[in-house]
LOKE-768705 format. One record per residue (C-alpha): x, y, z; residue in one letter. Coordinates in nm, 3 decimals, m for minus. Each point is the difference from the previous one (the first is absolute). Layout:
+---------+---------+---------+------+
!      xx !      yy !      zz ! rest !
+---------+---------+---------+------+
!       X !       Y !       Z !    a !
...
+---------+---------+---------+------+
END
This chain:
+---------+---------+---------+------+
!      xx !      yy !      zz ! rest !
+---------+---------+---------+------+
! m12.457 !   5.173 !  m1.952 !    l !
!  m0.101 !   0.054 !   0.371 !    i !
!   0.319 !   0.044 !   0.190 !    a !
!  m0.143 !  m0.005 !   0.334 !    s !
!  m0.324 !   0.041 !   0.222 !    a !
!  m0.036 !   0.118 !   0.334 !    f !
!  m0.264 !  m0.083 !   0.251 !    g !
!   0.084 !   0.173 !   0.298 !    l !
!   0.264 !   0.242 !   0.114 !    a !
!   0.069 !   0.136 !   0.341 !    t !
!   0.256 !   0.214 !   0.187 !    i !
!   0.057 !  m0.028 !   0.363 !    s !
!   0.187 !   0.224 !   0.216 !    d !
!   0.152 !  m0.300 !   0.184 !    n !
!   0.252 !  m0.233 !  m0.092 !    h !
!  m0.190 !  m0.323 !   0.105 !    l !
!   0.032 !  m0.352 !  m0.069 !    p !
!  m0.202 !  m0.022 !  m0.331 !    v !
!  m0.338 !  m0.173 !  m0.005 !    t !
!  m0.248 !   0.022 !  m0.260 !    n !
!  m0.237 !   0.216 !   0.225 !    a !
!   0.092 !   0.322 !   0.198 !    f !
!  m0.181 !   0.137 !   0.288 !    s !
!  m0.171 !   0.328 !  m0.113 !    s !
!   0.193 !   0.199 !   0.261 !    s !
!   0.337 !  m0.089 !  m0.181 !    d !
!  m0.127 !   0.113 !  m0.357 !    l !
!   0.105 !   0.318 !  m0.151 !    v !
!  m0.166 !  m0.067 !  m0.332 !    s !
!  m0.206 !  m0.293 !  m0.142 !    h !
!  m0.098 !  m0.023 !  m0.357 !    w !
!  m0.225 !  m0.332 !  m0.068 !    p !
!  m0.006 !   0.099 !  m0.370 !    l !
!  m0.344 !  m0.133 !  m0.050 !    d !
!  m0.117 !   0.195 !  m0.295 !    n !
!   0.157 !   0.329 !   0.165 !    s !
!   0.355 !   0.134 !   0.105 !    a !
!  m0.171 !   0.139 !   0.322 !    s !
!   0.197 !  m0.009 !   0.325 !    d !
!  m0.228 !  m0.113 !   0.251 !    l !
!   0.228 !   0.111 !   0.295 !    v !
!   0.214 !   0.290 !  m0.075 !    g !
!  m0.188 !   0.192 !  m0.273 !    g !
!   0.276 !  m0.025 !  m0.264 !    v !
!  m0.192 !  m0.087 !  m0.295 !    d !
!   0.164 !  m0.129 !  m0.318 !    g !
!  m0.044 !   0.097 !  m0.367 !    t !
!   0.042 !  m0.277 !  m0.253 !    l !
!   0.222 !   0.111 !  m0.282 !    v !
!   0.114 !  m0.166 !  m0.331 !    g !
!  m0.102 !  m0.375 !  m0.059 !    g !
!  m0.164 !  m0.071 !   0.329 !    s !
!  m0.348 !  m0.141 !   0.064 !    s !
!  m0.192 !  m0.187 !   0.261 !    f !
!  m0.029 !  m0.386 !  m0.022 !    t !
!  m0.095 !  m0.297 !   0.217 !    a !
!   0.264 !  m0.046 !   0.289 !    g !
!   0.090 !  m0.250 !   0.246 !    h !
!  m0.309 !   0.117 !   0.207 !    t !
!  m0.224 !   0.248 !  m0.141 !    g !
!   0.153 !   0.255 !  m0.266 !    g !
!   0.350 !   0.065 !  m0.115 !    a !
!   0.202 !   0.225 !  m0.208 !    l !
!   0.137 !  m0.130 !  m0.306 !    s !
!   0.320 !   0.192 !  m0.136 !    l !
!   0.105 !  m0.037 !  m0.369 !    d !
!   0.371 !  m0.017 !   0.067 !    g !
!   0.070 !   0.300 !  m0.216 !    t !
!  m0.177 !   0.320 !   0.126 !    s !
!  m0.251 !  m0.097 !   0.269 !    g !
!   0.037 !   0.116 !   0.377 !    y !
!  m0.191 !   0.152 !   0.276 !    v !
!   0.116 !   0.368 !   0.071 !    d !
!  m0.029 !   0.069 !   0.382 !    l !
!   0.154 !   0.336 !  m0.039 !    g !
!   0.266 !   0.125 !   0.250 !    e !
!  m0.153 !  m0.151 !   0.296 !    s !
!   0.269 !  m0.269 !   0.075 !    f !
!   0.309 !   0.180 !  m0.122 !    n !
!   0.157 !   0.047 !   0.334 !    s !
!  m0.063 !  m0.343 !   0.160 !    l !
!   0.152 !  m0.041 !   0.350 !    t !
!   0.104 !  m0.337 !   0.186 !    y !
!  m0.180 !  m0.222 !   0.079 !    p !
!  m0.216 !  m0.082 !  m0.267 !    f !
!  m0.148 !  m0.310 !  m0.177 !    t !
!  m0.145 !  m0.023 !  m0.339 !    v !
!  m0.207 !  m0.290 !  m0.112 !    s !
!  m0.206 !  m0.133 !  m0.293 !    a !
!  m0.156 !  m0.284 !  m0.175 !    w !
!   0.179 !  m0.037 !  m0.347 !    v !
!  m0.038 !  m0.234 !  m0.274 !    r !
!   0.279 !   0.011 !  m0.280 !    v !
!  m0.137 !  m0.106 !  m0.331 !    d !
!   0.326 !   0.043 !  m0.190 !    g !
!   0.256 !   0.241 !  m0.069 !    r !
!  m0.027 !   0.373 !  m0.011 !    s !
!   0.027 !   0.154 !  m0.355 !    n !
!   0.245 !   0.241 !   0.144 !    n !
!   0.240 !  m0.266 !   0.124 !    g !
!   0.004 !  m0.206 !   0.325 !    p !
!  m0.107 !   0.263 !   0.252 !    d !
!  m0.371 !   0.001 !   0.113 !    m !
!  m0.038 !   0.273 !   0.285 !    p !
!  m0.223 !  m0.069 !   0.273 !    i !
!   0.052 !   0.314 !   0.197 !    f !
!   0.218 !   0.288 !  m0.079 !    v !
!   0.061 !   0.354 !   0.152 !    t !
!   0.125 !   0.253 !  m0.232 !    d !
!   0.176 !   0.287 !   0.168 !    d !
!   0.205 !   0.150 !  m0.275 !    d !
!   0.156 !   0.267 !   0.208 !    g !
!   0.369 !   0.051 !   0.000 !    a !
!   0.019 !  m0.242 !   0.284 !    t !
!  m0.190 !  m0.285 !  m0.116 !    y !
!  m0.132 !  m0.202 !   0.302 !    t !
!  m0.259 !  m0.214 !  m0.191 !    g !
!  m0.101 !  m0.347 !   0.080 !    f !
!  m0.093 !  m0.304 !  m0.275 !    q !
!  m0.129 !  m0.336 !   0.043 !    f !
!  m0.020 !  m0.208 !  m0.291 !    m !
!  m0.010 !  m0.344 !  m0.162 !    v !
!   0.274 !  m0.087 !  m0.270 !    e !
!  m0.097 !  m0.280 !  m0.212 !    t !
!   0.247 !  m0.253 !  m0.181 !    e !
!  m0.234 !  m0.249 !  m0.121 !    t !
!  m0.034 !  m0.278 !   0.172 !    p !
!   0.102 !   0.201 !   0.295 !    t !
!  m0.048 !   0.322 !   0.195 !    y !
!   0.166 !   0.218 !   0.264 !    q !
!  m0.143 !   0.252 !   0.242 !    l !
!   0.200 !   0.329 !   0.019 !    v !
!   0.002 !   0.265 !   0.239 !    a !
!   0.198 !   0.327 !  m0.067 !    d !
!   0.061 !   0.259 !   0.264 !    l !
!   0.158 !   0.340 !  m0.129 !    m !
!   0.246 !   0.158 !   0.251 !    d !
!  m0.056 !   0.349 !  m0.068 !    g !
!   0.334 !   0.097 !  m0.164 !    r !
!  m0.166 !   0.072 !  m0.316 !    g !
!  m0.018 !  m0.241 !  m0.340 !    g !
!  m0.222 !  m0.299 !  m0.043 !    r !
!   0.238 !  m0.249 !  m0.120 !    d !
!   0.316 !   0.012 !   0.217 !    n !
!  m0.122 !   0.119 !   0.346 !    n !
!  m0.233 !  m0.281 !   0.126 !    r !
!  m0.005 !  m0.300 !   0.230 !    i !
!  m0.164 !  m0.304 !  m0.189 !    t !
!  m0.119 !  m0.316 !   0.167 !    k !
!  m0.094 !  m0.268 !  m0.265 !    t !
!  m0.172 !  m0.349 !   0.082 !    s !
!   0.143 !  m0.329 !  m0.141 !    p !
!  m0.162 !  m0.111 !  m0.312 !    s !
!  m0.335 !  m0.123 !   0.055 !    l !
!  m0.224 !  m0.221 !  m0.232 !    p !
!  m0.228 !   0.189 !  m0.228 !    l !
!  m0.290 !  m0.251 !   0.048 !    d !
!  m0.281 !   0.203 !  m0.182 !    i !
!  m0.255 !  m0.296 !   0.011 !    t !
!   0.054 !  m0.186 !   0.340 !    v !
!  m0.308 !  m0.074 !   0.176 !    s !
!  m0.173 !   0.129 !   0.225 !    p !
!   0.125 !   0.342 !  m0.062 !    s !
!   0.022 !  m0.016 !  m0.372 !    n !
!   0.339 !   0.192 !   0.005 !    g !
!  m0.105 !   0.276 !   0.259 !    w !
!   0.264 !   0.054 !   0.270 !    r !
!  m0.020 !   0.231 !   0.307 !    y !
!   0.329 !   0.183 !  m0.027 !    v !
!   0.121 !   0.269 !   0.245 !    a !
!   0.296 !   0.197 !   0.116 !    v !
!   0.063 !   0.109 !   0.365 !    a !
!   0.251 !   0.261 !   0.052 !    v !
!   0.146 !   0.113 !   0.318 !    g !
!   0.295 !   0.167 !  m0.151 !    g !
!   0.270 !  m0.013 !  m0.270 !    p !
!   0.156 !  m0.312 !   0.140 !    d !
!  m0.357 !  m0.152 !   0.129 !    d !
!  m0.193 !  m0.100 !  m0.306 !    i !
!  m0.201 !  m0.323 !  m0.014 !    s !
!  m0.173 !  m0.147 !  m0.303 !    l !
!  m0.293 !  m0.216 !   0.032 !    y !
!  m0.173 !  m0.243 !  m0.229 !    v !
!  m0.339 !  m0.146 !   0.143 !    d !
!   0.118 !   0.125 !   0.323 !    c !
!   0.319 !  m0.183 !   0.020 !    v !
!   0.321 !   0.180 !   0.016 !    d !
!   0.200 !  m0.105 !  m0.325 !    v !
!   0.330 !   0.161 !   0.100 !    g !
!   0.219 !   0.178 !  m0.238 !    g !
!   0.307 !   0.193 !  m0.054 !    t !
!   0.103 !   0.383 !   0.033 !    y !
!   0.186 !   0.182 !  m0.249 !    s !
!   0.099 !   0.379 !  m0.033 !    g !
+---------+---------+---------+------+
END
């Protein structure tokens, strides 16, 4: 089972209205994932881990993850993101993860005493999905000290033409109370918790 495939991921140091094309001056990192996890802008090359492989994508190549152990390790480079920033990716969800409904798109993993990580993921509950962004507040502990924004339930339309299920998803973060979630360049709203 392929859990998800990524065709493009970008990080911008600006909190911009999201389009599917950023100017090169806004990019901090860019991974086309076209048979490589090389960063064409910032030099933060990734390493494929577990059940991950390259496949055909929305345009060019993509990364296929098995939903169990597959991911790309970017090292420690993004453990201390500062506001504002934007993360975006072309994503196709082919079903539910073998580890439950969470399918990470981008996760920082700062395991220090004051966890200040960030995660952007898809949560699936067939026939719908939600985008979720978590900001950890630096007080320690992953589960209780976070601010979360969750989109409304969206249709998991895997075979819809012309995109064949590919969606351009993004999160723009200006700060803990300024998080916007996008699907195909449309702000889909959502609710805060935490």
